[in-house]
PDB file with one MODEL, atoms N, CA, C and O in Angstrom:
MODEL        1
ATOM      1  N   UNK A   1      12.692 -36.189-126.559  1.00  0.00           N
ATOM      2  CA  UNK A   1      11.931 -34.954-126.438  1.00  0.00           C
ATOM      3  C   UNK A   1      11.878 -34.535-124.978  1.00  0.00           C
ATOM      4  O   UNK A   1      11.562 -35.354-124.116  1.00  0.00           O
ATOM      5  N   UNK A   2      12.177 -33.295-124.690  1.00  0.00           N
ATOM      6  CA  UNK A   2      12.179 -32.787-123.322  1.00  0.00           C
ATOM      7  C   UNK A   2      10.753 -32.603-122.822  1.00  0.00           C
ATOM      8  O   UNK A   2       9.826 -32.340-123.588  1.00  0.00           O
ATOM      9  N   UNK A   3      10.614 -32.750-121.515  1.00  0.00           N
ATOM     10  CA  UNK A   3       9.311 -32.501-120.901  1.00  0.00           C
ATOM     11  C   UNK A   3       8.923 -31.045-121.088  1.00  0.00           C
ATOM     12  O   UNK A   3       9.771 -30.154-121.126  1.00  0.00           O
ATOM     13  N   UNK A   4       7.624 -30.827-121.204  1.00  0.00           N
ATOM     14  CA  UNK A   4       7.119 -29.464-121.235  1.00  0.00           C
ATOM     15  C   UNK A   4       6.991 -28.997-119.794  1.00  0.00           C
ATOM     16  O   UNK A   4       6.357 -29.671-118.981  1.00  0.00           O
ATOM     17  N   UNK A   5       7.581 -27.857-119.467  1.00  0.00           N
ATOM     18  CA  UNK A   5       7.554 -27.328-118.110  1.00  0.00           C
ATOM     19  C   UNK A   5       6.439 -26.292-117.994  1.00  0.00           C
ATOM     20  O   UNK A   5       6.405 -25.308-118.734  1.00  0.00           O
ATOM     21  N   UNK A   6       5.542 -26.529-117.062  1.00  0.00           N
ATOM     22  CA  UNK A   6       4.430 -25.624-116.800  1.00  0.00           C
ATOM     23  C   UNK A   6       4.778 -24.790-115.580  1.00  0.00           C
ATOM     24  O   UNK A   6       5.369 -25.305-114.631  1.00  0.00           O
ATOM     25  N   UNK A   7       4.426 -23.518-115.585  1.00  0.00           N
ATOM     26  CA  UNK A   7       4.889 -22.643-114.508  1.00  0.00           C
ATOM     27  C   UNK A   7       3.797 -22.006-113.668  1.00  0.00           C
ATOM     28  O   UNK A   7       4.103 -21.323-112.690  1.00  0.00           O
ATOM     29  N   UNK A   8       2.529 -22.207-114.017  1.00  0.00           N
ATOM     30  CA  UNK A   8       1.444 -21.607-113.239  1.00  0.00           C
ATOM     31  C   UNK A   8       0.373 -22.648-112.922  1.00  0.00           C
ATOM     32  O   UNK A   8       0.304 -23.701-113.557  1.00  0.00           O
ATOM     33  N   UNK A   9      -0.451 -22.339-111.939  1.00  0.00           N
ATOM     34  CA  UNK A   9      -1.550 -23.240-111.603  1.00  0.00           C
ATOM     35  C   UNK A   9      -2.501 -23.364-112.791  1.00  0.00           C
ATOM     36  O   UNK A   9      -3.019 -24.449-113.055  1.00  0.00           O
ATOM     37  N   UNK A  10      -2.734 -22.280-113.498  1.00  0.00           N
ATOM     38  CA  UNK A  10      -3.604 -22.323-114.685  1.00  0.00           C
ATOM     39  C   UNK A  10      -3.064 -23.294-115.734  1.00  0.00           C
ATOM     40  O   UNK A  10      -3.814 -24.111-116.269  1.00  0.00           O
ATOM     41  N   UNK A  11      -1.771 -23.206-116.027  1.00  0.00           N
ATOM     42  CA  UNK A  11      -1.170 -24.083-117.030  1.00  0.00           C
ATOM     43  C   UNK A  11      -1.284 -25.549-116.617  1.00  0.00           C
ATOM     44  O   UNK A  11      -1.589 -26.413-117.439  1.00  0.00           O
ATOM     45  N   UNK A  12      -1.037 -25.817-115.345  1.00  0.00           N
ATOM     46  CA  UNK A  12      -1.137 -27.195-114.854  1.00  0.00           C
ATOM     47  C   UNK A  12      -2.560 -27.700-114.993  1.00  0.00           C
ATOM     48  O   UNK A  12      -2.783 -28.806-115.484  1.00  0.00           O
ATOM     49  N   UNK A  13      -3.517 -26.905-114.567  1.00  0.00           N
ATOM     50  CA  UNK A  13      -4.913 -27.347-114.628  1.00  0.00           C
ATOM     51  C   UNK A  13      -5.373 -27.552-116.067  1.00  0.00           C
ATOM     52  O   UNK A  13      -6.076 -28.519-116.359  1.00  0.00           O
ATOM     53  N   UNK A  14      -4.991 -26.670-116.950  1.00  0.00           N
ATOM     54  CA  UNK A  14      -5.352 -26.839-118.361  1.00  0.00           C
ATOM     55  C   UNK A  14      -4.729 -28.115-118.933  1.00  0.00           C
ATOM     56  O   UNK A  14      -5.383 -28.859-119.663  1.00  0.00           O
ATOM     57  N   UNK A  15      -3.469 -28.358-118.597  1.00  0.00           N
ATOM     58  CA  UNK A  15      -2.779 -29.548-119.099  1.00  0.00           C
ATOM     59  C   UNK A  15      -3.429 -30.832-118.603  1.00  0.00           C
ATOM     60  O   UNK A  15      -3.422 -31.848-119.298  1.00  0.00           O
ATOM     61  N   UNK A  16      -3.987 -30.783-117.403  1.00  0.00           N
ATOM     62  CA  UNK A  16      -4.618 -31.969-116.819  1.00  0.00           C
ATOM     63  C   UNK A  16      -6.090 -32.115-117.209  1.00  0.00           C
ATOM     64  O   UNK A  16      -6.782 -32.998-116.701  1.00  0.00           O
ATOM     65  N   UNK A  17      -6.564 -31.265-118.094  1.00  0.00           N
ATOM     66  CA  UNK A  17      -7.917 -31.423-118.610  1.00  0.00           C
ATOM     67  C   UNK A  17      -8.934 -30.447-118.081  1.00  0.00           C
ATOM     68  O   UNK A  17     -10.123 -30.583-118.370  1.00  0.00           O
ATOM     69  N   UNK A  18      -8.505 -29.468-117.316  1.00  0.00           N
ATOM     70  CA  UNK A  18      -9.420 -28.450-116.825  1.00  0.00           C
ATOM     71  C   UNK A  18      -9.866 -28.687-115.390  1.00  0.00           C
ATOM     72  O   UNK A  18      -9.488 -29.666-114.746  1.00  0.00           O
ATOM     73  N   UNK A  19     -10.670 -27.768-114.923  1.00  0.00           N
ATOM     74  CA  UNK A  19     -11.101 -27.769-113.527  1.00  0.00           C
ATOM     75  C   UNK A  19     -11.815 -29.051-113.130  1.00  0.00           C
ATOM     76  O   UNK A  19     -11.503 -29.636-112.092  1.00  0.00           O
ATOM     77  N   UNK A  20     -12.760 -29.493-113.933  1.00  0.00           N
ATOM     78  CA  UNK A  20     -13.513 -30.707-113.605  1.00  0.00           C
ATOM     79  C   UNK A  20     -12.624 -31.933-113.503  1.00  0.00           C
ATOM     80  O   UNK A  20     -12.768 -32.738-112.583  1.00  0.00           O
ATOM     81  N   UNK A  21     -11.712 -32.073-114.442  1.00  0.00           N
ATOM     82  CA  UNK A  21     -10.809 -33.222-114.439  1.00  0.00           C
ATOM     83  C   UNK A  21      -9.872 -33.180-113.237  1.00  0.00           C
ATOM     84  O   UNK A  21      -9.588 -34.215-112.635  1.00  0.00           O
ATOM     85  N   UNK A  22      -9.394 -31.994-112.887  1.00  0.00           N
ATOM     86  CA  UNK A  22      -8.509 -31.859-111.729  1.00  0.00           C
ATOM     87  C   UNK A  22      -9.284 -32.152-110.440  1.00  0.00           C
ATOM     88  O   UNK A  22      -8.741 -32.756-109.514  1.00  0.00           O
ATOM     89  N   UNK A  23     -10.532 -31.731-110.379  1.00  0.00           N
ATOM     90  CA  UNK A  23     -11.358 -32.017-109.207  1.00  0.00           C
ATOM     91  C   UNK A  23     -11.514 -33.524-109.018  1.00  0.00           C
ATOM     92  O   UNK A  23     -11.378 -34.029-107.904  1.00  0.00           O
ATOM     93  N   UNK A  24     -11.796 -34.237-110.099  1.00  0.00           N
ATOM     94  CA  UNK A  24     -11.934 -35.696-110.019  1.00  0.00           C
ATOM     95  C   UNK A  24     -10.603 -36.335-109.632  1.00  0.00           C
ATOM     96  O   UNK A  24     -10.561 -37.205-108.763  1.00  0.00           O
ATOM     97  N   UNK A  25      -9.526 -35.908-110.271  1.00  0.00           N
ATOM     98  CA  UNK A  25      -8.199 -36.451-110.014  1.00  0.00           C
ATOM     99  C   UNK A  25      -7.800 -36.309-108.547  1.00  0.00           C
ATOM    100  O   UNK A  25      -7.197 -37.214-107.971  1.00  0.00           O
ATOM    101  N   UNK A  26      -8.138 -35.171-107.949  1.00  0.00           N
ATOM    102  CA  UNK A  26      -7.704 -34.877-106.582  1.00  0.00           C
ATOM    103  C   UNK A  26      -8.764 -35.190-105.534  1.00  0.00           C
ATOM    104  O   UNK A  26      -8.502 -35.073-104.337  1.00  0.00           O
ATOM    105  N   UNK A  27      -9.948 -35.583-105.967  1.00  0.00           N
ATOM    106  CA  UNK A  27     -11.017 -35.888-105.014  1.00  0.00           C
ATOM    107  C   UNK A  27     -11.629 -34.656-104.377  1.00  0.00           C
ATOM    108  O   UNK A  27     -12.167 -34.727-103.272  1.00  0.00           O
ATOM    109  N   UNK A  28     -11.551 -33.532-105.064  1.00  0.00           N
ATOM    110  CA  UNK A  28     -12.110 -32.281-104.556  1.00  0.00           C
ATOM    111  C   UNK A  28     -13.363 -31.919-105.346  1.00  0.00           C
ATOM    112  O   UNK A  28     -13.655 -32.529-106.375  1.00  0.00           O
ATOM    113  N   UNK A  29     -14.092 -30.935-104.865  1.00  0.00           N
ATOM    114  CA  UNK A  29     -15.243 -30.437-105.612  1.00  0.00           C
ATOM    115  C   UNK A  29     -14.740 -29.512-106.724  1.00  0.00           C
ATOM    116  O   UNK A  29     -13.639 -28.968-106.644  1.00  0.00           O
ATOM    117  N   UNK A  30     -15.552 -29.347-107.745  1.00  0.00           N
ATOM    118  CA  UNK A  30     -15.176 -28.431-108.836  1.00  0.00           C
ATOM    119  C   UNK A  30     -14.984 -26.999-108.338  1.00  0.00           C
ATOM    120  O   UNK A  30     -14.033 -26.339-108.757  1.00  0.00           O
ATOM    121  N   UNK A  31     -15.864 -26.490-107.448  1.00  0.00           N
ATOM    122  CA  UNK A  31     -15.623 -25.122-106.959  1.00  0.00           C
ATOM    123  C   UNK A  31     -14.287 -24.990-106.208  1.00  0.00           C
ATOM    124  O   UNK A  31     -13.598 -23.980-106.345  1.00  0.00           O
ATOM    125  N   UNK A  32     -13.926 -26.002-105.422  1.00  0.00           N
ATOM    126  CA  UNK A  32     -12.648 -25.943-104.701  1.00  0.00           C
ATOM    127  C   UNK A  32     -11.493 -25.935-105.689  1.00  0.00           C
ATOM    128  O   UNK A  32     -10.575 -25.125-105.564  1.00  0.00           O
ATOM    129  N   UNK A  33     -11.530 -26.827-106.668  1.00  0.00           N
ATOM    130  CA  UNK A  33     -10.466 -26.880-107.668  1.00  0.00           C
ATOM    131  C   UNK A  33     -10.425 -25.587-108.481  1.00  0.00           C
ATOM    132  O   UNK A  33      -9.346 -25.115-108.839  1.00  0.00           O
ATOM    133  N   UNK A  34     -11.561 -25.029-108.766  1.00  0.00           N
ATOM    134  CA  UNK A  34     -11.623 -23.785-109.526  1.00  0.00           C
ATOM    135  C   UNK A  34     -10.889 -22.657-108.799  1.00  0.00           C
ATOM    136  O   UNK A  34     -10.246 -21.819-109.432  1.00  0.00           O
ATOM    137  N   UNK A  35     -10.987 -22.640-107.488  1.00  0.00           N
ATOM    138  CA  UNK A  35     -10.286 -21.607-106.698  1.00  0.00           C
ATOM    139  C   UNK A  35      -8.790 -21.650-106.901  1.00  0.00           C
ATOM    140  O   UNK A  35      -8.128 -20.616-106.817  1.00  0.00           O
ATOM    141  N   UNK A  36      -8.238 -22.830-107.168  1.00  0.00           N
ATOM    142  CA  UNK A  36      -6.788 -22.959-107.308  1.00  0.00           C
ATOM    143  C   UNK A  36      -6.240 -22.144-108.469  1.00  0.00           C
ATOM    144  O   UNK A  36      -5.067 -21.771-108.467  1.00  0.00           O
ATOM    145  N   UNK A  37      -7.074 -21.868-109.454  1.00  0.00           N
ATOM    146  CA  UNK A  37      -6.613 -21.071-110.597  1.00  0.00           C
ATOM    147  C   UNK A  37      -6.172 -19.677-110.162  1.00  0.00           C
ATOM    148  O   UNK A  37      -5.310 -19.071-110.799  1.00  0.00           O
ATOM    149  N   UNK A  38      -6.748 -19.175-109.101  1.00  0.00           N
ATOM    150  CA  UNK A  38      -6.391 -17.844-108.611  1.00  0.00           C
ATOM    151  C   UNK A  38      -5.301 -17.850-107.560  1.00  0.00           C
ATOM    152  O   UNK A  38      -4.909 -16.792-107.069  1.00  0.00           O
ATOM    153  N   UNK A  39      -4.806 -19.026-107.205  1.00  0.00           N
ATOM    154  CA  UNK A  39      -3.779 -19.148-106.176  1.00  0.00           C
ATOM    155  C   UNK A  39      -2.400 -19.311-106.809  1.00  0.00           C
ATOM    156  O   UNK A  39      -2.274 -19.723-107.963  1.00  0.00           O
ATOM    157  N   UNK A  40      -1.380 -18.984-106.041  1.00  0.00           N
ATOM    158  CA  UNK A  40      -0.002 -19.191-106.503  1.00  0.00           C
ATOM    159  C   UNK A  40       0.414 -20.650-106.363  1.00  0.00           C
ATOM    160  O   UNK A  40       1.300 -21.120-107.078  1.00  0.00           O
ATOM    161  N   UNK A  41      -0.232 -21.373-105.431  1.00  0.00           N
ATOM    162  CA  UNK A  41       0.134 -22.765-105.191  1.00  0.00           C
ATOM    163  C   UNK A  41      -1.106 -23.638-105.031  1.00  0.00           C
ATOM    164  O   UNK A  41      -2.189 -23.157-104.699  1.00  0.00           O
ATOM    165  N   UNK A  42      -0.922 -24.917-105.274  1.00  0.00           N
ATOM    166  CA  UNK A  42      -1.945 -25.928-105.021  1.00  0.00           C
ATOM    167  C   UNK A  42      -1.802 -26.416-103.577  1.00  0.00           C
ATOM    168  O   UNK A  42      -0.760 -26.198-102.959  1.00  0.00           O
ATOM    169  N   UNK A  43      -2.828 -27.071-103.032  1.00  0.00           N
ATOM    170  CA  UNK A  43      -2.656 -27.706-101.724  1.00  0.00           C
ATOM    171  C   UNK A  43      -1.544 -28.760-101.809  1.00  0.00           C
ATOM    172  O   UNK A  43      -1.470 -29.521-102.774  1.00  0.00           O
ATOM    173  N   UNK A  44      -0.693 -28.792-100.800  1.00  0.00           N
ATOM    174  CA  UNK A  44       0.450 -29.706-100.792  1.00  0.00           C
ATOM    175  C   UNK A  44       0.019 -31.165-100.907  1.00  0.00           C
ATOM    176  O   UNK A  44       0.746 -31.981-101.474  1.00  0.00           O
ATOM    177  N   UNK A  45      -1.154 -31.501-100.375  1.00  0.00           N
ATOM    178  CA  UNK A  45      -1.569 -32.909-100.399  1.00  0.00           C
ATOM    179  C   UNK A  45      -2.065 -33.364-101.769  1.00  0.00           C
ATOM    180  O   UNK A  45      -2.514 -34.501-101.911  1.00  0.00           O
ATOM    181  N   UNK A  46      -1.991 -32.502-102.772  1.00  0.00           N
ATOM    182  CA  UNK A  46      -2.324 -32.899-104.149  1.00  0.00           C
ATOM    183  C   UNK A  46      -1.064 -33.114-104.992  1.00  0.00           C
ATOM    184  O   UNK A  46      -1.152 -33.462-106.169  1.00  0.00           O
ATOM    185  N   UNK A  47       0.093 -32.908-104.390  1.00  0.00           N
ATOM    186  CA  UNK A  47       1.361 -32.948-105.115  1.00  0.00           C
ATOM    187  C   UNK A  47       1.593 -34.270-105.857  1.00  0.00           C
ATOM    188  O   UNK A  47       1.850 -34.267-107.061  1.00  0.00           O
ATOM    189  N   UNK A  48       1.506 -35.378-105.156  1.00  0.00           N
ATOM    190  CA  UNK A  48       1.850 -36.663-105.770  1.00  0.00           C
ATOM    191  C   UNK A  48       0.914 -36.995-106.925  1.00  0.00           C
ATOM    192  O   UNK A  48       1.373 -37.327-108.018  1.00  0.00           O
ATOM    193  N   UNK A  49      -0.374 -36.911-106.696  1.00  0.00           N
ATOM    194  CA  UNK A  49      -1.324 -37.306-107.746  1.00  0.00           C
ATOM    195  C   UNK A  49      -1.215 -36.391-108.969  1.00  0.00           C
ATOM    196  O   UNK A  49      -1.304 -36.856-110.106  1.00  0.00           O
ATOM    197  N   UNK A  50      -1.025 -35.103-108.734  1.00  0.00           N
ATOM    198  CA  UNK A  50      -0.961 -34.176-109.864  1.00  0.00           C
ATOM    199  C   UNK A  50       0.362 -34.273-110.619  1.00  0.00           C
ATOM    200  O   UNK A  50       0.376 -34.219-111.849  1.00  0.00           O
ATOM    201  N   UNK A  51       1.471 -34.414-109.899  1.00  0.00           N
ATOM    202  CA  UNK A  51       2.751 -34.518-110.606  1.00  0.00           C
ATOM    203  C   UNK A  51       2.872 -35.840-111.357  1.00  0.00           C
ATOM    204  O   UNK A  51       3.488 -35.892-112.422  1.00  0.00           O
ATOM    205  N   UNK A  52       2.297 -36.893-110.822  1.00  0.00           N
ATOM    206  CA  UNK A  52       2.293 -38.172-111.555  1.00  0.00           C
ATOM    207  C   UNK A  52       1.442 -38.058-112.819  1.00  0.00           C
ATOM    208  O   UNK A  52       1.826 -38.570-113.871  1.00  0.00           O
ATOM    209  N   UNK A  53       0.307 -37.401-112.727  1.00  0.00           N
ATOM    210  CA  UNK A  53      -0.546 -37.215-113.907  1.00  0.00           C
ATOM    211  C   UNK A  53       0.163 -36.354-114.955  1.00  0.00           C
ATOM    212  O   UNK A  53       0.072 -36.632-116.150  1.00  0.00           O
ATOM    213  N   UNK A  54       0.861 -35.323-114.514  1.00  0.00           N
ATOM    214  CA  UNK A  54       1.630 -34.500-115.453  1.00  0.00           C
ATOM    215  C   UNK A  54       2.726 -35.320-116.116  1.00  0.00           C
ATOM    216  O   UNK A  54       2.918 -35.244-117.329  1.00  0.00           O
ATOM    217  N   UNK A  55       3.438 -36.099-115.323  1.00  0.00           N
ATOM    218  CA  UNK A  55       4.535 -36.920-115.851  1.00  0.00           C
ATOM    219  C   UNK A  55       4.019 -37.861-116.937  1.00  0.00           C
ATOM    220  O   UNK A  55       4.684 -38.069-117.952  1.00  0.00           O
ATOM    221  N   UNK A  56       2.836 -38.427-116.722  1.00  0.00           N
ATOM    222  CA  UNK A  56       2.259 -39.339-117.713  1.00  0.00           C
ATOM    223  C   UNK A  56       1.971 -38.625-119.035  1.00  0.00           C
ATOM    224  O   UNK A  56       1.897 -39.260-120.087  1.00  0.00           O
ATOM    225  N   UNK A  57       1.813 -37.317-118.973  1.00  0.00           N
ATOM    226  CA  UNK A  57       1.558 -36.514-120.175  1.00  0.00           C
ATOM    227  C   UNK A  57       2.839 -35.916-120.758  1.00  0.00           C
ATOM    228  O   UNK A  57       2.791 -35.184-121.747  1.00  0.00           O
ATOM    229  N   UNK A  58       3.983 -36.227-120.146  1.00  0.00           N
ATOM    230  CA  UNK A  58       5.244 -35.659-120.610  1.00  0.00           C
ATOM    231  C   UNK A  58       5.425 -34.212-120.212  1.00  0.00           C
ATOM    232  O   UNK A  58       6.099 -33.449-120.904  1.00  0.00           O
ATOM    233  N   UNK A  59       4.821 -33.831-119.093  1.00  0.00           N
ATOM    234  CA  UNK A  59       4.890 -32.449-118.617  1.00  0.00           C
ATOM    235  C   UNK A  59       5.393 -32.444-117.179  1.00  0.00           C
ATOM    236  O   UNK A  59       5.252 -33.432-116.459  1.00  0.00           O
ATOM    237  N   UNK A  60       5.975 -31.337-116.774  1.00  0.00           N
ATOM    238  CA  UNK A  60       6.423 -31.160-115.402  1.00  0.00           C
ATOM    239  C   UNK A  60       6.053 -29.759-114.937  1.00  0.00           C
ATOM    240  O   UNK A  60       5.695 -28.890-115.732  1.00  0.00           O
ATOM    241  N   UNK A  61       6.150 -29.569-113.641  1.00  0.00           N
ATOM    242  CA  UNK A  61       5.933 -28.250-113.050  1.00  0.00           C
ATOM    243  C   UNK A  61       6.838 -28.157-111.831  1.00  0.00           C
ATOM    244  O   UNK A  61       7.144 -29.174-111.210  1.00  0.00           O
ATOM    245  N   UNK A  62       7.266 -26.962-111.486  1.00  0.00           N
ATOM    246  CA  UNK A  62       8.148 -26.828-110.331  1.00  0.00           C
ATOM    247  C   UNK A  62       7.450 -27.257-109.043  1.00  0.00           C
ATOM    248  O   UNK A  62       6.260 -27.003-108.854  1.00  0.00           O
ATOM    249  N   UNK A  63       8.202 -27.905-108.167  1.00  0.00           N
ATOM    250  CA  UNK A  63       7.662 -28.344-106.880  1.00  0.00           C
ATOM    251  C   UNK A  63       7.081 -27.178-106.092  1.00  0.00           C
ATOM    252  O   UNK A  63       6.169 -27.360-105.286  1.00  0.00           O
ATOM    253  N   UNK A  64       7.604 -25.993-106.324  1.00  0.00           N
ATOM    254  CA  UNK A  64       7.131 -24.812-105.605  1.00  0.00           C
ATOM    255  C   UNK A  64       5.667 -24.495-105.884  1.00  0.00           C
ATOM    256  O   UNK A  64       5.042 -23.776-105.104  1.00  0.00           O
ATOM    257  N   UNK A  65       5.099 -25.014-106.979  1.00  0.00           N
ATOM    258  CA  UNK A  65       3.669 -24.798-107.240  1.00  0.00           C
ATOM    259  C   UNK A  65       2.791 -25.515-106.214  1.00  0.00           C
ATOM    260  O   UNK A  65       1.587 -25.271-106.139  1.00  0.00           O
ATOM    261  N   UNK A  66       3.396 -26.387-105.438  1.00  0.00           N
ATOM    262  CA  UNK A  66       2.685 -27.080-104.353  1.00  0.00           C
ATOM    263  C   UNK A  66       3.236 -26.655-103.004  1.00  0.00           C
ATOM    264  O   UNK A  66       2.963 -27.297-101.990  1.00  0.00           O
ATOM    265  N   UNK A  67       4.001 -25.588-102.984  1.00  0.00           N
ATOM    266  CA  UNK A  67       4.582 -25.093-101.744  1.00  0.00           C
ATOM    267  C   UNK A  67       5.730 -25.931-101.230  1.00  0.00           C
ATOM    268  O   UNK A  67       6.130 -25.796-100.073  1.00  0.00           O
ATOM    269  N   UNK A  68       6.271 -26.806-102.084  1.00  0.00           N
ATOM    270  CA  UNK A  68       7.376 -27.657-101.677  1.00  0.00           C
ATOM    271  C   UNK A  68       8.668 -26.854-101.700  1.00  0.00           C
ATOM    272  O   UNK A  68       8.910 -26.047-102.597  1.00  0.00           O
ATOM    273  N   UNK A  69       9.473 -27.095-100.704  1.00  0.00           N
ATOM    274  CA  UNK A  69      10.781 -26.448-100.624  1.00  0.00           C
ATOM    275  C   UNK A  69      11.845 -27.517-100.814  1.00  0.00           C
ATOM    276  O   UNK A  69      11.715 -28.632-100.308  1.00  0.00           O
ATOM    277  N   UNK A  70      12.883 -27.176-101.537  1.00  0.00           N
ATOM    278  CA  UNK A  70      13.982 -28.116-101.731  1.00  0.00           C
ATOM    279  C   UNK A  70      15.142 -27.706-100.846  1.00  0.00           C
ATOM    280  O   UNK A  70      15.291 -26.536-100.491  1.00  0.00           O
ATOM    281  N   UNK A  71      15.953 -28.678-100.497  1.00  0.00           N
ATOM    282  CA  UNK A  71      17.112 -28.412 -99.666  1.00  0.00           C
ATOM    283  C   UNK A  71      18.103 -27.552-100.434  1.00  0.00           C
ATOM    284  O   UNK A  71      18.243 -27.687-101.649  1.00  0.00           O
ATOM    285  N   UNK A  72      18.779 -26.680 -99.729  1.00  0.00           N
ATOM    286  CA  UNK A  72      19.819 -25.895-100.411  1.00  0.00           C
ATOM    287  C   UNK A  72      20.861 -26.838-101.026  1.00  0.00           C
ATOM    288  O   UNK A  72      21.055 -27.955-100.547  1.00  0.00           O
ATOM    289  N   UNK A  73      21.502 -26.394-102.052  1.00  0.00           N
ATOM    290  CA  UNK A  73      22.476 -27.186-102.797  1.00  0.00           C
ATOM    291  C   UNK A  73      23.519 -27.817-101.879  1.00  0.00           C
ATOM    292  O   UNK A  73      23.903 -28.965-102.101  1.00  0.00           O
ATOM    293  N   UNK A  74      23.988 -27.108-100.859  1.00  0.00           N
ATOM    294  CA  UNK A  74      25.005 -27.625 -99.947  1.00  0.00           C
ATOM    295  C   UNK A  74      24.485 -28.840 -99.194  1.00  0.00           C
ATOM    296  O   UNK A  74      25.208 -29.826 -99.050  1.00  0.00           O
ATOM    297  N   UNK A  75      23.258 -28.793 -98.715  1.00  0.00           N
ATOM    298  CA  UNK A  75      22.702 -29.892 -97.957  1.00  0.00           C
ATOM    299  C   UNK A  75      22.570 -31.139 -98.844  1.00  0.00           C
ATOM    300  O   UNK A  75      22.857 -32.250 -98.399  1.00  0.00           O
ATOM    301  N   UNK A  76      22.141 -30.954-100.084  1.00  0.00           N
ATOM    302  CA  UNK A  76      22.000 -32.081-100.997  1.00  0.00           C
ATOM    303  C   UNK A  76      23.350 -32.707-101.295  1.00  0.00           C
ATOM    304  O   UNK A  76      23.453 -33.932-101.373  1.00  0.00           O
ATOM    305  N   UNK A  77      24.380 -31.906-101.462  1.00  0.00           N
ATOM    306  CA  UNK A  77      25.698 -32.424-101.799  1.00  0.00           C
ATOM    307  C   UNK A  77      26.284 -33.252-100.661  1.00  0.00           C
ATOM    308  O   UNK A  77      27.021 -34.207-100.906  1.00  0.00           O
ATOM    309  N   UNK A  78      25.967 -32.897 -99.431  1.00  0.00           N
ATOM    310  CA  UNK A  78      26.533 -33.615 -98.292  1.00  0.00           C
ATOM    311  C   UNK A  78      25.684 -34.822 -97.875  1.00  0.00           C
ATOM    312  O   UNK A  78      26.111 -35.610 -97.031  1.00  0.00           O
ATOM    313  N   UNK A  79      24.527 -34.970 -98.438  1.00  0.00           N
ATOM    314  CA  UNK A  79      23.638 -36.085 -98.046  1.00  0.00           C
ATOM    315  C   UNK A  79      24.078 -37.406 -98.628  1.00  0.00           C
ATOM    316  O   UNK A  79      23.436 -38.429 -98.391  1.00  0.00           O
TER     317      UNK A  79
ENDMDL
END
């Protein structure tokens, strides 16, 4: 079964159990986590904990939701 791909901050937060659960997971306050629903990206320092939690649920989200940039295809091929 393929992973479910989530594409928005709202989808990620809902998949992880909602604002309160994401706040606990990331060590933030509920109001701070709630603000992320209106943002295009999450804070970069939440990337590892949130993507690991998603993976455990069989879900993924693009790295760009955390402001991560990937190397252009040429750079990856030569590495």
